[in-house]
DSSP file (Angstrom, degrees, kcal/mol; ACC not computed):
  #  RESIDUE AA STRUCTURE BP1 BP2  ACC     N-H-->O    O-->H-N    N-H-->O    O-->H-N    TCO  KAPPA ALPHA  PHI   PSI    X-CA   Y-CA   Z-CA
    1    1 A M    >         0   0    0      0, 0.0     3,-1.3     0, 0.0     2,-0.1   0.000 360.0 360.0 360.0 -16.4    4.4   -7.5  -21.1
    2    2 A D  T 3   +     0   0    0      1,-0.2     3,-0.1     3,-0.0    28,-0.0  -0.384 360.0  22.2 -65.9 142.8    7.1   -8.7  -23.5
    3    3 A G  T 3  S+     0   0    0      1,-0.3    -1,-0.2    -2,-0.1     2,-0.2   0.478  85.0 139.7  83.7   2.4    7.5   -6.8  -26.7
    4    4 A L    <   -     0   0    0     -3,-1.3     2,-0.3     1,-0.1    -1,-0.3  -0.549  61.3-106.2 -80.0 146.5    5.9   -3.6  -25.5
    5    5 A D    >   -     0   0    0     -2,-0.2     3,-0.7     1,-0.1    -1,-0.1  -0.556  23.6-153.2 -71.1 129.0    7.4   -0.3  -26.6
    6    6 A S  T 3  S+     0   0    0     -2,-0.3    -1,-0.1     1,-0.2    -2,-0.0   0.302  76.7  86.5 -90.0  10.4    9.3    1.3  -23.7
    7    7 A R  T 3   +     0   0    0      2,-0.1    -1,-0.2     0, 0.0    -2,-0.0   0.617  69.6  96.9 -84.3 -11.9    8.9    4.9  -24.8
    8    8 A G  S <  S-     0   0    0     -3,-0.7     2,-0.3     1,-0.1     0, 0.0  -0.202  77.4-125.0 -76.4 168.2    5.5    5.4  -23.2
    9    9 A E        +     0   0    0      2,-0.1     2,-0.5     0, 0.0    -1,-0.1  -0.440  58.6 139.9-107.5  55.0    4.7    7.0  -19.9
   10   10 A I        -     0   0    0     -2,-0.3     2,-0.5    -4,-0.0    -2,-0.0  -0.861  32.4-165.8-105.0 132.2    2.8    4.1  -18.5
   11   11 A V        -     0   0    0     -2,-0.5     2,-0.5     2,-0.0    -2,-0.1  -0.968   0.4-165.5-118.2 129.7    3.2    3.1  -14.9
   12   12 A V        -     0   0    0     -2,-0.5     2,-0.4     2,-0.0    -2,-0.0  -0.967   6.0-168.7-116.0 128.1    1.9   -0.2  -13.6
   13   13 A I        -     0   0    0     -2,-0.5     2,-0.4    19,-0.0    -2,-0.0  -0.957   2.8-172.8-119.4 132.7    1.6   -0.7   -9.8
   14   14 A G        -     0   0    0     -2,-0.4     2,-0.4     2,-0.0    -2,-0.0  -0.926   2.8-169.0-120.8 149.3    0.9   -4.1   -8.1
   15   15 A A        +     0   0    0     -2,-0.4     2,-0.3     3,-0.0    -2,-0.0  -0.996  12.2 158.3-139.4 143.8    0.2   -4.7   -4.5
   16   16 A T        -     0   0    0     -2,-0.4     3,-0.2     1,-0.0    -2,-0.0  -0.987  37.1-151.9-156.2 155.0    0.0   -7.8   -2.3
   17   17 A N  S    S+     0   0    0     -2,-0.3     2,-0.2     1,-0.2     3,-0.1   0.258  97.5  60.5-107.2   7.7    0.3   -8.9    1.2
   18   18 A R    >   +     0   0    0      1,-0.1     3,-2.0     2,-0.0     4,-0.3  -0.611  56.7 165.3-131.6  71.8    1.5  -12.3    0.1
   19   19 A L  G >  S+     0   0    0      1,-0.3     3,-1.5    -3,-0.2    -1,-0.1   0.811  74.7  64.9 -58.8 -31.0    4.7  -11.7   -1.9
   20   20 A D  G 3  S+     0   0    0      1,-0.3    -1,-0.3    -3,-0.1    -2,-0.0   0.682  95.9  58.0 -67.1 -16.5    5.5  -15.4   -1.7
   21   21 A S  G <  S+     0   0    0     -3,-2.0     2,-0.4     2,-0.1    -1,-0.3   0.483  81.6 104.7 -92.9  -2.4    2.4  -16.2   -3.8
   22   22 A I  S <  S-     0   0    0     -3,-1.5     5,-0.1    -4,-0.3    -6,-0.0  -0.641  82.3-109.8 -81.0 132.6    3.6  -14.0   -6.8
   23   23 A D    >>  -     0   0    0     -2,-0.4     3,-1.6     1,-0.2     4,-0.7  -0.413  21.0-133.8 -59.7 127.4    4.9  -16.0   -9.8
   24   24 A P  G >4 S+     0   0    0      0, 0.0     3,-0.6     0, 0.0     4,-0.5   0.790 103.6  65.6 -56.0 -28.9    8.7  -15.4  -10.0
   25   25 A A  G >4 S+     0   0    0      1,-0.2     3,-0.6     2,-0.2    -2,-0.1   0.821  98.0  54.1 -63.6 -29.8    8.3  -14.8  -13.8
   26   26 A L  G <4 S+     0   0    0     -3,-1.6     6,-0.8     1,-0.2    -1,-0.2   0.770 109.0  48.6 -73.3 -25.7    6.3  -11.7  -13.0
   27   27 A R  G << S+     0   0    0     -4,-0.7    -1,-0.2    -3,-0.6    -2,-0.2   0.399  84.8 114.8 -96.5   1.8    9.1  -10.4  -10.8
   28   28 A R  S X> S-     0   0    0     -3,-0.6     3,-1.8    -4,-0.5     4,-0.5  -0.293  82.9 -72.3 -72.0 160.3   12.0  -10.9  -13.2
   29   29 A P  T 34 S+     0   0    0      0, 0.0    -1,-0.2     0, 0.0     4,-0.1  -0.191 120.6  31.6 -54.2 138.0   13.9   -7.9  -14.6
   30   30 A G  T 34 S+     0   0    0     -3,-0.1     3,-0.1     1,-0.1    -2,-0.1   0.243 113.1  64.9  96.9 -11.8   11.9   -5.9  -17.2
   31   31 A R  T <4 S-     0   0    0     -3,-1.8     2,-0.8     1,-0.2    -4,-0.2   0.710 121.5  -4.7-101.2 -91.2    8.6   -6.6  -15.6
   32   32 A F  S  < S+     0   0    0     -6,-0.8    -1,-0.2    -4,-0.5   -19,-0.0  -0.868  72.6 174.7-105.4  96.3    8.2   -5.1  -12.1
   33   33 A D        +     0   0    0     -2,-0.8     2,-0.4    -3,-0.1    -1,-0.1   0.745  58.8  53.7 -79.2 -24.2   11.7   -3.7  -11.6
   34   34 A R        -     0   0    0      2,-0.0     2,-0.4     0, 0.0    -1,-0.0  -0.918  60.9-171.3-117.3 138.0   11.2   -1.9   -8.3
   35   35 A E        -     0   0    0     -2,-0.4     2,-0.4     2,-0.0    -2,-0.0  -0.992   2.3-167.2-127.0 135.2    9.8   -3.3   -5.1
   36   36 A F        -     0   0    0     -2,-0.4     2,-0.5     2,-0.0    -2,-0.0  -0.982   7.4-154.3-122.2 131.4    8.9   -1.3   -2.1
   37   37 A L        -     0   0    0     -2,-0.4     2,-0.6     2,-0.0    -2,-0.0  -0.917   6.2-168.0-106.9 125.3    8.2   -2.9    1.3
   38   38 A F        -     0   0    0     -2,-0.5    -2,-0.0     3,-0.0     2,-0.0  -0.949  14.5-146.1-113.3 113.1    5.9   -1.1    3.7
   39   39 A N        -     0   0    0     -2,-0.6     3,-0.1     1,-0.1    -2,-0.0  -0.326  31.3 -91.1 -72.1 158.9    6.0   -2.5    7.2
   40   40 A L        -     0   0    0      1,-0.1    -1,-0.1    -2,-0.0     2,-0.1  -0.463  47.7-108.7 -68.2 141.0    2.9   -2.5    9.3
   41   41 A P        -     0   0    0      0, 0.0    -1,-0.1     0, 0.0     2,-0.0  -0.390  31.4-122.8 -70.2 149.7    2.6    0.6   11.5
   42   42 A D     >  -     0   0    0     -2,-0.1     4,-2.3     1,-0.1     3,-0.2  -0.227  35.0 -89.9 -82.8-179.9    3.1    0.3   15.3
   43   43 A K  H  > S+     0   0    0      1,-0.2     4,-2.6     2,-0.2     5,-0.2   0.848 125.1  56.5 -62.2 -35.4    0.6    1.2   17.9
   44   44 A K  H  > S+     0   0    0      2,-0.2     4,-2.1     1,-0.2    -1,-0.2   0.914 109.8  44.7 -63.5 -42.6    1.9    4.8   18.2
   45   45 A V  H  > S+     0   0    0      2,-0.2     4,-2.5    -3,-0.2     5,-0.2   0.902 111.7  53.2 -68.6 -41.5    1.4    5.4   14.5
   46   46 A H  H  X S+     0   0    0     -4,-2.3     4,-2.6     1,-0.2     5,-0.2   0.943 110.3  47.7 -56.2 -48.6   -2.1    3.8   14.6
   47   47 A K  H  X S+     0   0    0     -4,-2.6     4,-2.7     1,-0.2     5,-0.3   0.908 109.9  53.0 -61.7 -42.6   -3.0    6.2   17.4
   48   48 A Y  H  X S+     0   0    0     -4,-2.1     4,-2.9     1,-0.2     5,-0.3   0.945 112.6  43.3 -58.0 -50.1   -1.7    9.2   15.6
   49   49 A F  H  X S+     0   0    0     -4,-2.5     4,-2.0     1,-0.2     5,-0.2   0.907 114.7  49.4 -65.9 -41.4   -3.7    8.5   12.5
   50   50 A L  H  X S+     0   0    0     -4,-2.6     4,-1.2    -5,-0.2    -1,-0.2   0.927 117.2  40.1 -64.2 -43.9   -6.8    7.7   14.3
   51   51 A T  H  X S+     0   0    0     -4,-2.7     4,-1.0    -5,-0.2    -2,-0.2   0.907 116.1  49.0 -74.3 -40.0   -6.7   10.8   16.5
   52   52 A S  H  < S+     0   0    0     -4,-2.9     4,-0.4    -5,-0.3    -1,-0.2   0.847 116.4  42.9 -69.2 -31.9   -5.6   13.2   13.8
   53   53 A Q  H  < S+     0   0    0     -4,-2.0    -1,-0.2    -5,-0.3    -2,-0.2   0.728 113.5  51.3 -84.6 -22.1   -8.2   12.0   11.3
   54   54 A S  H >< S+     0   0    0     -4,-1.2     3,-0.8    -5,-0.2    -2,-0.2   0.601  87.1  82.5 -92.6 -10.2  -11.0   11.9   13.9
   55   55 A I  T 3< S+     0   0    0     -4,-1.0    -1,-0.2     1,-0.2    -2,-0.1   0.910  98.5  39.2 -59.6 -43.3  -10.6   15.4   15.3
   56   56 A S  T 3  S+     0   0    0     -4,-0.4    -1,-0.2    -3,-0.2    -2,-0.1   0.457  99.4  95.1 -88.5   0.2  -12.6   17.0   12.5
   57   57 A Q  S <  S-     0   0    0     -3,-0.8     2,-0.1    -4,-0.1    -3,-0.0  -0.735  80.0-115.6 -94.9 137.9  -15.2   14.3   12.2
   58   58 A P        -     0   0    0      0, 0.0     2,-0.3     0, 0.0    -2,-0.1  -0.437  35.4-159.0 -66.8 143.5  -18.5   14.5   14.1
   59   59 A T        -     0   0    0     -2,-0.1     2,-0.6     4,-0.0     3,-0.0  -0.885  21.3-114.0-124.9 157.0  -18.9   11.9   16.7
   60   60 A D    >   -     0   0    0     -2,-0.3     3,-1.9     1,-0.1     0, 0.0  -0.803  19.5-150.2 -88.2 119.5  -21.9   10.4   18.5
   61   61 A T  T 3  S+     0   0    0     -2,-0.6    -1,-0.1     1,-0.3     4,-0.1   0.664  93.7  67.2 -67.5 -14.7  -21.7   11.3   22.2
   62   62 A R  T 3  S+     0   0    0      2,-0.1    -1,-0.3     1,-0.0    -2,-0.0   0.622  85.5  83.4 -78.0 -11.6  -23.5    8.1   23.1
   63   63 A C  S <  S-     0   0    0     -3,-1.9     2,-0.1     1,-0.0    -1,-0.0  -0.829  81.6-133.5 -96.8 116.2  -20.4    6.2   21.9
   64   64 A P        -     0   0    0      0, 0.0     2,-0.1     0, 0.0    -2,-0.1  -0.396  23.4-116.0 -67.7 143.0  -17.7    5.9   24.6
   65   65 A S              0   0    0      1,-0.1    -4,-0.0    -4,-0.1     0, 0.0  -0.485 360.0 360.0 -77.9 151.7  -14.2    6.6   23.4
   66   66 A A              0   0    0     -2,-0.1    -1,-0.1     0, 0.0     0, 0.0   0.460 360.0 360.0 -81.9 360.0  -11.6    3.8   23.5
């Protein structure tokens, strides 16, 4: 990434669930300058997404709901 022209409109996004395994050289200033941490959703949020997304989906009546 060194030596690249910074005038472009290029966005690079990286994702990991093991931040400790990322080489520190990759995280130094000028490489990936911003880091966002997204915590795992709790049970209430899980239930909301599962129910809100499944309302419009056809279901098999032979399958008992959880």
